[in-house]
C-alpha positions in Angstrom: 0.1 0.0 0.0 1.4 3.4 -1.0 1.0 6.4 1.4 1.6 10.1 0.1 3.2 12.4 2.6 3.4 16.2 2.4 7.1 17.0 2.7 6.3 20.5 4.0 4.6 18.9 7.0 6.3 16.9 9.7 5.6 13.2 10.4 3.2 14.2 13.2 1.4 16.6 11.1 1.1 14.0 8.1 -0.3 11.6 10.8 -2.8 14.1 12.1 -3.9 14.9 8.5 -4.5 11.2 7.7 -6.3 10.6 11.1 -8.7 13.7 10.4 -9.5 12.1 6.8 -10.1 8.9 8.4 -12.7 10.3 10.9 -14.5 12.2 8.1 -14.8 8.9 5.8 -16.1 7.0 8.8 -18.7 9.7 9.4 -19.7 9.5 5.8 -19.8 5.7 5.8 -22.1 5.8 8.9 -24.2 8.3 7.1 -24.3 6.4 3.9 -25.2 3.0 5.9 -28.1 5.0 7.6 -29.4 6.4 4.4 -29.4 3.0 2.8 -31.3 1.3 5.9 -33.9 4.2 5.5 -34.1 3.7 1.8 -34.6 -0.2 2.3 -37.3 0.5 5.0 -39.2 2.8 2.5 -38.9 0.5 -0.3 -40.4 -2.5 1.9 -43.2 -0.2 2.8 -43.9 0.9 -0.7 -43.8 -2.9 -2.0 -46.4 -3.7 1.0 -48.7 -0.8 -0.1 -48.5 -2.0 -3.7 -49.4 -5.5 -2.7 -52.4 -4.4 -0.5 -53.5 -2.1 -3.5 -53.2 -5.1 -5.8 -55.5 -7.3 -3.6 -58.0 -4.4 -3.1 -58.3 -3.8 -6.8 -58.8 -7.5 -7.5 -61.4 -7.5 -4.6 -59.7 -10.7 -3.1 -57.9 -11.3 0.1 -55.4 -14.0 0.7 -57.1 -17.4 0.6 -56.2 -19.9 3.3 -56.1 -23.3 1.5 -57.7 -26.4 2.7 -55.8 -29.5 3.7 -57.1 -31.6 0.6 -55.8 -29.0 -2.0 -52.3 -30.5 -1.8 -53.8 -33.6 -3.3 -56.1 -34.1 -6.4 -59.6 -33.2 -5.3 -63.1 -32.3 -6.4 -66.4 -32.0 -4.8 -69.0 -34.3 -6.3 -72.5 -33.0 -7.7 -74.1 -34.6 -4.6 -71.7 -32.5 -2.4 -69.1 -35.5 -1.5 -65.5 -34.4 -1.2 -63.3 -36.9 -3.4 -59.5 -36.7 -2.7 -56.7 -38.5 -4.9 -53.2 -39.0 -4.8 -50.9 -37.2 -7.3 -48.1 -39.9 -7.1 -47.0 -43.1 -5.1 -46.2 -41.1 -1.9 -49.4 -39.2 -1.8 -51.5 -42.2 -2.9 -50.2 -44.0 0.4 -51.1 -40.7 2.4 -54.6 -40.5 0.9 -55.4 -44.1 1.7 -53.7 -44.6 5.1 -54.2 -41.1 6.6 -57.5 -39.8 5.0 -59.5 -43.3 4.3 -62.0 -43.9 7.0 -64.9 -46.2 7.8 -67.7 -45.9 5.4 -65.6 -44.1 2.7 -65.1 -45.6 -0.7 -61.6 -46.1 -2.5 -61.2 -46.0 -6.3 -58.3 -47.1 -8.4 -57.9 -47.8 -12.2 -57.2 -51.3 -13.6 -53.8 -50.2 -14.5 -50.4 -48.9 -13.2 -50.1 -45.4 -12.9 -53.4 -44.6 -11.3 -54.3 -42.6 -8.4 -56.3 -43.8 -5.5 -59.3 -41.6 -5.0 -61.2 -41.8 -1.7 -64.7 -40.4 -1.5 -65.3 -39.1 1.9 -68.8 -40.4 2.8 -69.1 -38.5 6.3 -71.3 -41.3 7.4 -73.7 -40.7 4.5 -75.0 -42.9 1.8 -72.9 -42.2 -1.4 -75.1 -41.8 -4.4 -74.7 -43.4 -7.9 -73.7 -40.0 -9.3 -70.9 -39.6 -6.9 -69.6 -43.1 -7.6 -69.5 -42.5 -11.4 -67.9 -39.2 -11.1 -65.1 -40.6 -8.8 -64.7 -43.4 -11.4 -64.2 -40.8 -14.0 -61.7 -38.7 -12.0 -59.6 -41.8 -11.2 -59.5 -42.7 -14.9 -58.7 -39.4 -16.1 -55.8 -38.7 -13.6 -54.2 -42.0 -14.5 -51.8 -43.0 -17.1 -54.9 -43.5 -19.5 -55.1 -39.7 -20.0 -51.4 -39.6 -21.4 -52.0 -42.9 -23.5 -54.9 -41.0 -25.2 -57.6 -43.7 -24.2 -61.3 -42.6 -24.3 -62.4 -44.9 -21.5 -60.7 -46.9 -18.6 -61.7 -49.8 -16.3 -62.0 -48.6 -12.8 -62.9 -50.3 -9.4 -63.8 -49.3 -5.9 -63.6 -51.1 -2.5 -64.0 -50.2 1.2 -60.9 -48.9 3.1 -60.7 -52.2 5.0 -60.0 -54.3 1.8 -56.5 -52.5 1.5 -53.6 -53.9 3.0 -49.8 -52.8 3.0 -48.8 -56.3 4.3 -47.5 -58.4 1.6 -47.0 -62.1 1.5 -43.7 -63.6 2.9 -41.0 -63.2 0.2 -43.3 -60.6 -1.6 -42.4 -57.0 -2.2 -44.9 -54.2 -2.3 -43.9 -50.9 -3.9 -44.6 -47.3 -2.2 -48.2 -46.3 -2.9 -49.4 -49.7 -3.7 -51.8 -51.9 -1.8 -53.2 -55.5 -1.8 -56.7 -55.7 -2.5 -58.6 -58.3 -0.4 -62.2 -59.5 -1.3 -64.5 -58.5 -4.2 -64.3 -55.3 -6.1 -67.1 -53.2 -7.8 -66.1 -52.5 -11.4 -67.0 -49.7 -13.5 -66.2 -48.2 -17.1 -65.3 -44.5 -17.1 -65.1 -42.0 -19.7 -62.1 -39.5 -19.7 -63.8 -36.3 -19.6 -63.0 -33.3 -17.3 -63.6 -29.7 -16.6 -61.8 -26.9 -14.5 -63.6 -24.2 -12.8 -63.2 -21.8 -9.9 -65.3 -22.5 -6.9 -66.8 -19.8 -4.7 -64.0 -19.8 -2.3 -61.5 -19.0 -5.0 -60.1 -22.6 -5.2 -59.5 -24.1 -8.6 -61.2 -27.4 -8.9 -60.5 -30.1 -11.8 -62.8 -33.1 -12.1 -65.9 -34.6 -13.8 -67.8 -32.1 -15.8 -71.1 -32.9 -13.8 -69.4 -31.9 -10.6 -67.5 -28.8 -11.8 -70.8 -27.6 -13.5 -72.6 -28.1 -10.1 -69.8 -26.5 -7.9 -68.4 -23.6 -10.2 -70.1 -20.9 -11.8 -67.3 -20.4 -14.3 -65.7 -23.5 -15.8 -64.1 -24.9 -18.9 -64.3 -28.5 -20.2 -61.0 -30.1 -21.2 -60.1 -33.1 -23.3 -57.0 -35.0 -24.2 -54.9 -33.2 -26.6 -51.5 -31.8 -27.8 -51.4 -28.4 -26.2 -48.9 -28.1 -23.3 -50.4 -27.8 -20.1 -48.8 -24.3 -19.3 -50.3 -22.9 -22.6 -53.7 -24.5 -22.0 -53.7 -23.2 -18.5 -53.2 -19.4 -19.7 -56.4 -19.9 -21.8 -58.2 -21.4 -18.9 -57.2 -18.5 -16.7 -58.4 -16.1 -19.2 -62.0 -17.6 -19.2 -62.2 -18.4 -15.5 -59.7 -16.4 -13.6 -57.6 -17.9 -10.6 -53.8 -18.2 -10.0 -52.1 -19.8 -13.0 -50.0 -22.0 -10.9 -53.1 -23.6 -9.3 -54.7 -24.2 -12.8 -51.5 -25.8 -13.9 -51.3 -28.1 -10.7 -55.0 -28.8 -11.2 -54.7 -30.1 -14.9 -53.9 -33.9 -15.4 -50.4 -34.9 -16.7 -50.3 -35.0 -20.5 -51.6 -33.0 -23.4 -54.7 -30.9 -23.1 -57.3 -29.3 -25.2 -60.1 -26.9 -24.4 -63.5 -28.6 -25.5 
């Protein structure tokens, strides 16, 4: 490091000059740090106000999401909540944690299918709900990607499912052994996406979405990417784009 000295001054005088300059620089630095802190506080306040203004302009407040929104879900035309897994891990959670006595569990007759649980809440589940749960199970299965128009689905009671394989057998995560007879159905792969009264995005059978949502769009299998289709859906029904993308089935989509 190089130090410049004034030859007209003594060593002590040069040292005093540097000391005074250092004090001035320190005061400037402290002032700059204080000004920066104040500016950051003002910026944060401005962003908060801007966020509140956006909420007020849209007429909406931050919505508290329900527990089932982390899964596949819809409310049937008869008012029954139907919850399905998104992958092997959530399939297991849906069945083991959320399937209770009197509930009904659906699965497609192929690998790559969600388990859908119809929450009976100690009420008799009607035929319309059974058919809608079968449609959702088929549509959110691998059958959608394969371009199938229909898929075979079955349903059982929760007590018919077991995670205990026979000695020497291996059971993959999210899979269950089915005990006893199953009730079989053939389901057509047709869905709709709509916004419920609480602002949540619901994707499910057309009859269910039509009943529960004022604004909705019917969808079919197609070649359009999920993100592009979601933007078109958002334009027609509103809602958060990320929620719409998350609600759509895996594979190509087209608006009906």
